[in-house]
N, C-alpha and C positions, 0 to 999 in steps of 0.2 A: 791483838791486831788481826790475826787470821780469822777469828770468829766474826769480827766486825766486817771484814771483806766478804766473808761467806754470807752473812745476813744481807748485806747490800746486793750481792749477786742474786740471791733468791728473791728479794723484793723486786729487783730489776726485771727478772724473768716474768713475774706476774704482772708488772706494770706495762712492760713493752710488748708482751705476747699479744698477738692480734685477737680480736673478739670474733669468735665463730658464731655467735648467736644471731648476727645479722647476715651471715653468709647464705648464699643461695643453696638450698638443699634439694637437689634434683637427682633422681626422680623422687616424687612425693605424691601423697594423696591427702585429701581433706574431706570432711563431711560438710555438706551444705544443709543448713537447718532452716526451718520455716521462720519467717518474720512474724506471721500470725500464728500464735500458739494454739489456735483452734484447729489448725491443720495437723491433727495428731498423726496421721499416716504419711503425710508428705515428707520426703527426705531426698537428698541427692548426694552425689559425690563428684569430685573433680580430681583428675590425674594430670600432673605436670611432669613432663620429661623431655629429653632431647631426641630429635629425629633427624636423620640425614636422608632426605628424599631425592636430592639431585647431586650426587657426587660429581665433581670434586668440590662443590661449594660447601661452605661451613654448615655445621649442624644448627638447627633452629629449635626453638622451644614449642612444644605442643601442649595445648590445654584441651582435655577431653572432659565433657560434662555429661552426667546421667541424672535424670530426675524421675522418681517413681511416685505413684499415687497422688499426682498433681490434679487439682480440680480442672474441669473443663474450662478452657480459656474464656469462653463466652459467658461463663457465670460471673465474670468481673466486668462485663460490658462489651464494648466493640473490639474484642480481641479474638483471634482465631488460632494462635500458636504461641510457642515459647521461644525465647532466644537465650543464649549464653552471653554473658558479659564479663570480661576480665578488665580490671581497672587499676592502674598504678596512679593514685591520686596526684593530680597536678602534673602528670607526665604524659600518659597515653592510655587509651582503652581500646579493646577489641570486642566487636559484636559479631555473633554468628548464630545462624538458625539452629534450633534443635528440631529433630524430626521424630514423629511418633512411630512407634512400632505397634502393629495390631495385636492386642492382647485382651483377654477377658478382664473385666473390672477396670478398664481404662488403659491407655497406652503408657509405655515407658518412653520418655523424651530423651533423646541423646544427640550429641553433635560434637564437633571438634574444630580447632583452628591450629594449623601447622606452621604458620609463618612468623612467629614471634622472634625478633632479633634482640629485643631489649632484655636486660636482666630482670627476671620476674621476682622481685623482692617486695614484700608487704603489699601484695596485690589482693584486692577484693574480688572474689569470684561470685557471680550471681546467676540465678535463673529468673528471668523477667517475663512478663506477659508481652505479647507482640501482636501487631496487626500487620499481616504479610502484604496486604494491598497498599496500605499507606506507609508502610515501613516505620511506623511509630512504636516506640517502646512504651510499655506500661509499668505498673508498680513491680517492685521486687517481691518474689514469692519465697525463694530460698537464697541463703547467703553464707559464705565462708571466707576465710582469709589464708593466704599462703604462709603467714607467720605461724599458723596452726598445723602446718603440713606434718605428716607422719612419713618417715622414710621406710 
């Protein structure tokens, strides 16, 4: 009888134990990979972590994005910049500009958004083309997902 109770107890621990695989893992980073596999040098990264910019208010989530060796935006048409986009499908999305740094062989594009109050779970993070004058987004160039975050 004791063995039976022990087996039930062990099974109950595994069944009732919360699943941590869906838990928000912050801070984390992820690789943003090109949609077009011909862009062999284009790559990016995103960092997701908590920031407290205005104490005593609660901490918010920051998403910072960096993209390197991206093609000139104008090579895709009527675009002049890149933007970052984080999207929790069916819930909410955040768009923010990426700014170029002056470097040889093209700029590094980087930007951040500090005001996220939602739980960032299973969010797709993208670098997209953008037209800064019309504020229209273009196609996705690089993409990653927070489910692939590395702590």
